[in-house]
N, C-alpha and C positions, 0 to 999 in steps of 0.2 A: 944616356943621361949623365955620362961621365963629364965632370967639370973640366977635364983635360982636353976635351974636344975643342975645335976651333970655335971661338966665340965671335958673334957679330959685334962690331964696334958700336959704341954709343957715344954721341957727341954732345958735350955739355953746352947748353945755351946760356948766354950768348957768346961765350969765349971761343967755341969751336965752330962758329957758324960757317966759315969757309969750308972746313972739312966736311961738314954735313951736306952742304950744297954740292961739293965735288963728288961725294959718294953717291948722291942721287943721280948725277949726270954720268957716272962711270958705268962700267959693265955690270956692276952690282945692281944698278937700277933701284936702289933702296937706301934709305937713310933713317936712322933712329936718333932722336934728340932727347936729351934729359934736362929736366928743370928741377933744381934743388930749392927747397923752401922750408920754413919752420914746420916741424912735425906736428900735425893737428888732424883731427878727424873732420874738420870743416873743409869741404872740398871747393868752396866758392873761390878762394884765392888760387887754388891749384888749377881749377878750370880756366880762370882768367889768364894766368901766366902761361900755361901750356898752349892755349889757343893763340896767344900773342907770339910765342915761339914758333908755332906751326905756320902762322901767317907770314912772319918775317922770313922764314926759310923759303916758303913758296915764292914770295916776292923776289928774293935773291936769286932763286933758280929760274923763274919764268921771265923776270924783267918786266917791261912795260905791260906785257899781256896779262900780268897778274891782276890788273884792274877788273878783269871780267870774272874772277873767281869768287865763290861764295861758300861759306861753311854752312851746311844745312843740318840743323839739330831738331829732332822730333822726340817727344817723350817716349821712352821705352825702346828707342832705336839708336844704333850707333851713329856717330857723327859721319856726315857724308860731304864730299867736296863736289860742288857744282862748278865745273870748269870746262869751257867750250874749246879751249886751245890745247889741252893736253889731257890724256887719260891717266889720271892719278888716283890712287887709293890712299886713304888715311885711316889711322887707328890711334886711339888714346888709351892710356891706363894710368891709374893713380895708386900710390901707396903713401902712408904717412911720411911726409918729408921729401917725397920723390915722385915725379911724374914723367911719363914718356909720351912722345909723339912719334909715330912712324909714317913715312911716306914711301909709296912704291909705284913703279912705272910699269910693271909687267903683269899685274893681276891683283886679285883680292889679297889683303893682308890683315893680320890681327896681331896685336901686341899686348902683352900683359906683364905686370910687375907685382911683386909681393915682398913685404918685409919679412925676413926670417929670423926667428929668435933662437939663438944657440942655447940659452941658459935653461929653458924649460920646454917641456912638451906643451906648447900653447893649446893644443887640441887633444884632450885626453881620449876622445873617441875617434882619433885619426884613422884607426884601422877600419871602422865602420864606414867612415866618410870615403876612404880610399876604395873600399870594396864596392860602394854604391856608385861612385863617379869615375874612378880611375881604372877600374877593371881588375880582373884576377891576376894578370901578369905583373902589373905595376905594384899591386898590393903585396904580392909574394916577394917582389924585389925589395920593397920598403921593410917588410918584416925581417928580412935577412940582414938589415943594417943595424949597427950599434945605435943605442939611444942618442949618442952624441952626434952622429951623422944624420940621423933621420929627419930632424926638423928642416934642415936645408934641402935635403933630397925631396922631402914632401913638397916644399915650396917650389922646387924646380919642376916637379911632375905636375903640380897644380897649374902653374903658369903655362906649361905646354898645352894642357887641356883647354884653359881659358883662351889662349891665343888661337887655337884651332877653331873653337866655337865662334869667336869673333870673326875669323876669316870666312867661315861658312855661314855667317849671319844666323847662328843657332843659339837658342837659349840653353842655359845649364839644365841638363837632364841626366837621369841615371844611365850608367853604362849598360849597353846591350851590344851584341855583335852588329846590329843594324846601325847603331850610332857610330861605332868604330869604323864601319864601312863608309859612312858619310864624311868622316873626318880624314879618311885615308888619303885623299888627294893633296892634303896639306903637307908641305915640306917645312919642318920645324927646326929652328936653331936656338941655342941658348944665347943670352946677351952678356956682354962684358960689363958687369955692374959692380958697385962696391960690395965688399964681402958680406954685409948684412942684408943684401937684397938678392933676389933671384928673379929672372925674367926670361921671356921667350918671345920669338916672333915666328908667325906662321905665314906661309905664302902659298897661294894657289894660282899657278900660272894661267892666265887667261887663254882660252881657246880662240881660234880665228873667228868663230861666229860671235863670241863675246866681244872681241875687239871691234868688229863691224857694228855690233849693236850699240 
């Protein structure tokens, strides 16, 4: 969870559209797009803008064949891409003033972003929350940090968890060894975001049988 580790680039939409498309077509087989907007708890504008960014990026990547794609949204379920010309996974996440869209070519993905507050411990019961959801190892690590560093570290750990849950299509549930085992196939990386945000992307490479299906 060291911030000095290599971070996955995030491409601002619409300014860095070409970079986003190039990343998706490269060996990385993955792109993450960011959309900045006024900070508000109303997610209707965020949903509209990030879906526009997602669709424009897909059109730029797929070309004319993009006419066959459709974003499928069902209550209580993650957004899904119905596309007959390419096997692509998508994931979205929102924080006040900042939204992310991720697209992957090699398997399931999950992305998550969280605004982190340096000034105060925004969650007084953070230790109980960490113990219940992040597990004993992460909780012990957080307890060893100074109060100044802890909010950002907690945000990074939480987004790692949420990204993995999205990747595996699992609901938020309390930590158990069994849950940790279910999340183990996910490869997780931190995202290159503005200093007041933390984010992560999780990837579960598709097996041959999943690709055929």
